[in-house]
Structures are given as structure tokens and as C-alpha cells.
C-alpha positions as a Markdown table, in Angstrom:
| # | Residue | x | y | z |
|---|---|---|---|---|
| 1 | Met | -45.1 | 26.2 | -1.2 |
| 2 | Lys | -43.7 | 23.7 | 1.2 |
| 3 | Val | -45.0 | 20.8 | -0.9 |
| 4 | Leu | -43.2 | 22.3 | -4.0 |
| 5 | Ile | -39.9 | 22.5 | -2.0 |
| 6 | Val | -40.3 | 18.9 | -0.8 |
| 7 | Leu | -41.1 | 17.7 | -4.2 |
| 8 | Phe | -38.2 | 19.5 | -5.7 |
| 9 | Gly | -35.9 | 18.0 | -3.0 |
| 10 | Leu | -37.1 | 14.5 | -3.8 |
| 11 | Ile | -36.6 | 15.0 | -7.5 |
| 12 | Val | -33.0 | 16.2 | -6.9 |
| 13 | Trp | -32.3 | 13.3 | -4.5 |
| 14 | Ile | -33.7 | 10.7 | -6.9 |
| 15 | Gly | -31.7 | 12.2 | -9.8 |
| 16 | Ser | -28.4 | 12.0 | -7.7 |
| 17 | Cys | -29.1 | 8.4 | -6.8 |
| 18 | Ser | -29.4 | 7.3 | -10.4 |
| 19 | Asp | -26.0 | 8.8 | -11.2 |
| 20 | Glu | -24.5 | 6.8 | -8.5 |
| 21 | Thr | -26.2 | 3.6 | -9.7 |
| 22 | Glu | -24.8 | 4.2 | -13.3 |
| 23 | Ala | -21.3 | 4.7 | -11.9 |
| 24 | Leu | -21.5 | 1.5 | -9.9 |
| 25 | Lys | -22.9 | -0.4 | -12.9 |
| 26 | Ala | -20.0 | 0.7 | -15.0 |
| 27 | Gly | -17.7 | -0.7 | -12.3 |
| 28 | Glu | -15.5 | 2.4 | -12.1 |
| 29 | Leu | -13.8 | 2.8 | -8.7 |
| 30 | Glu | -11.8 | 5.7 | -7.3 |
| 31 | Ala | -9.3 | 5.8 | -4.4 |
| 32 | Asp | -6.2 | 7.5 | -3.2 |
| 33 | Ala | -3.4 | 4.9 | -3.5 |
| 34 | Thr | 0.3 | 4.5 | -3.4 |
| 35 | Trp | 2.3 | 3.3 | -6.5 |
| 36 | Val | 4.9 | 1.1 | -4.9 |
| 37 | Asn | 8.0 | -0.8 | -5.8 |
| 38 | Met | 9.7 | -2.1 | -2.7 |
| 39 | Leu | 11.7 | -4.9 | -4.2 |
| 40 | Ala | 14.9 | -3.6 | -3.0 |
| 41 | Ser | 13.7 | -4.0 | 0.6 |
| 42 | Asp | 12.4 | -7.5 | 0.1 |
| 43 | Gly | 8.9 | -6.1 | -0.7 |
| 44 | Cys | 7.1 | -6.6 | -4.0 |
| 45 | Ser | 7.7 | -5.0 | -7.4 |
| 46 | Trp | 5.3 | -2.5 | -9.0 |
| 47 | His | 1.8 | -2.5 | -7.6 |
| 48 | Phe | -0.8 | -0.2 | -6.0 |
| 49 | Ala | -1.6 | -0.2 | -2.3 |
| 50 | Ile | -4.8 | 1.2 | -1.2 |
| 51 | Asn | -5.2 | 1.7 | 2.5 |
| 52 | Ser | -8.6 | 1.0 | 3.9 |
| 53 | Lys | -9.9 | 1.3 | 7.5 |
| 54 | Asp | -8.1 | -1.7 | 8.9 |
| 55 | Thr | -6.6 | -3.4 | 5.8 |
| 56 | Thr | -4.5 | -2.7 | 2.7 |
| 57 | Ile | -5.6 | -3.7 | -0.7 |
| 58 | Phe | -3.0 | -4.6 | -3.2 |
| 59 | Leu | -3.7 | -4.2 | -7.0 |
| 60 | Val | -1.6 | -4.7 | -10.1 |
| 61 | Pro | -2.1 | -2.8 | -13.3 |
| 62 | Ser | -2.9 | -4.6 | -16.7 |
| 63 | Glu | -0.2 | -4.5 | -19.3 |
| 64 | Ala | -2.4 | -2.0 | -21.3 |
| 65 | Ser | -2.4 | 0.4 | -18.3 |
| 66 | Leu | 1.4 | 0.7 | -18.0 |
| 67 | Ala | 1.7 | 3.2 | -20.8 |
| 68 | Lys | -0.9 | 5.4 | -19.1 |
| 69 | Ile | 0.9 | 5.2 | -15.8 |
| 70 | Glu | 4.2 | 6.1 | -17.2 |
| 71 | Ser | 2.9 | 9.1 | -19.2 |
| 72 | Ser | 1.1 | 10.5 | -16.1 |
| 73 | Ile | 3.7 | 9.8 | -13.3 |
| 74 | Gly | 6.9 | 8.9 | -15.0 |
| 75 | Lys | 9.1 | 5.9 | -16.0 |
| 76 | Met | 9.0 | 2.8 | -13.8 |
| 77 | Glu | 12.6 | 3.1 | -12.7 |
| 78 | Gly | 14.2 | 2.2 | -9.4 |
| 79 | Tyr | 13.8 | -0.6 | -6.9 |
| 80 | Tyr | 12.5 | 1.5 | -4.1 |
| 81 | Val | 9.8 | 3.8 | -5.1 |
| 82 | Ile | 6.7 | 5.1 | -3.3 |
| 83 | Thr | 4.5 | 7.6 | -5.1 |
| 84 | Asp | 1.1 | 8.9 | -3.7 |
| 85 | Val | -1.5 | 8.9 | -6.5 |
| 86 | His | -5.2 | 9.4 | -7.0 |
| 87 | Leu | -6.6 | 6.5 | -9.1 |
| 88 | Lys | -9.7 | 5.7 | -11.2 |
| 89 | Tyr | -9.9 | 2.1 | -12.2 |
| 90 | Asn | -11.9 | -0.9 | -13.1 |
| 91 | Leu | -11.3 | -4.4 | -11.8 |
| 92 | Thr | -10.6 | -6.7 | -14.8 |
| 93 | Gly | -11.6 | -9.9 | -13.0 |
| 94 | Ala | -8.1 | -11.4 | -13.6 |
| 95 | Arg | -5.3 | -12.0 | -11.1 |
| 96 | Lys | -1.6 | -11.3 | -11.9 |
| 97 | Asp | 1.7 | -12.4 | -10.3 |
| 98 | Val | 4.1 | -9.8 | -8.9 |
| 99 | Leu | 7.7 | -10.5 | -8.2 |
| 100 | Cys | 8.6 | -10.1 | -4.5 |
| 101 | Gly | 11.9 | -10.4 | -2.5 |
| 102 | Trp | 13.6 | -13.7 | -1.9 |
| 103 | Gly | 12.2 | -15.2 | -5.1 |
| 104 | His | 8.6 | -15.0 | -3.7 |
| 105 | Thr | 5.6 | -14.1 | -5.9 |
| 106 | Ala | 2.4 | -12.5 | -4.8 |
| 107 | Asn | -0.9 | -12.8 | -6.7 |
| 108 | Tyr | -3.0 | -9.6 | -6.8 |
| 109 | Asp | -6.2 | -8.5 | -8.5 |
| 110 | Glu | -5.6 | -6.9 | -11.9 |
| 111 | Ile | -7.0 | -3.5 | -12.7 |
| 112 | Glu | -7.4 | -1.4 | -15.8 |
| 113 | Val | -6.2 | 2.2 | -15.0 |
| 114 | Leu | -8.7 | 4.8 | -16.3 |
| 115 | Glu | -7.1 | 7.8 | -14.9 |
| 116 | Ile | -4.0 | 8.4 | -12.6 |
| 117 | Arg | -2.4 | 11.6 | -11.2 |
| 118 | Lys | 0.1 | 12.3 | -8.5 |
| 119 | Arg | -1.2 | 13.6 | -5.2 |
């Protein structure tokens, strides 16, 4: 009986590992993030900020993702906006410039937004 329980546990564990591997292969990432436009306070225009343990990752959506963002969390209006979101995305492999205060530009990794919702 104990052998059957151990074998069943191994089968379940192996099955769950293969699901994680498939998700990683697809490149889909998921995180709590902040949809930010801080241009009015000399920050940067529309981008995502993901807080990690000791760093913040900045990402910018692809042009194709903008309609999905607006339909889920509203129009991109205002010059000082901070919205907490939950984000599913893929990195596109490209980089994109973002307008920042004092005429500065920042260059962030571009993402394709798969799913987004307010937290």
C-alpha cells in the first residue's frame, strides 16, 4: 500500500513539473506590477514597474498591447498616474525608448501583454 502511495505521489509530482516546463518554454511570465506615468514629476512616461527583492524592473508594452491595456484598465490619460495591476506577458526581445522628464529618454525591454487586470 505504501508503495502505491509513493508511486502515485511521484506521478503527480512529475506531471506538475512538466506543466511548469511547458509554461517556461512558452515564455509567459506573470507578476504584480505598477502601470506608471510619472512624466509630470520628471519621471518617465507610460511603462510597467515590477518590484523584485532588491531591484525594480522597468518594461514597456508593444504597440499591439496598448489596446488591450486601455480596454482592461482605462485610457492612458494624465501625466501622473500609478495603477497597481496583475500582468501576464511575454518578452519580445526588442527594446523601446520611453520619454522621461527634462528631455531624457530611457530604453526598456519591450513586452507583449497577454492579460492585465487591476489589483
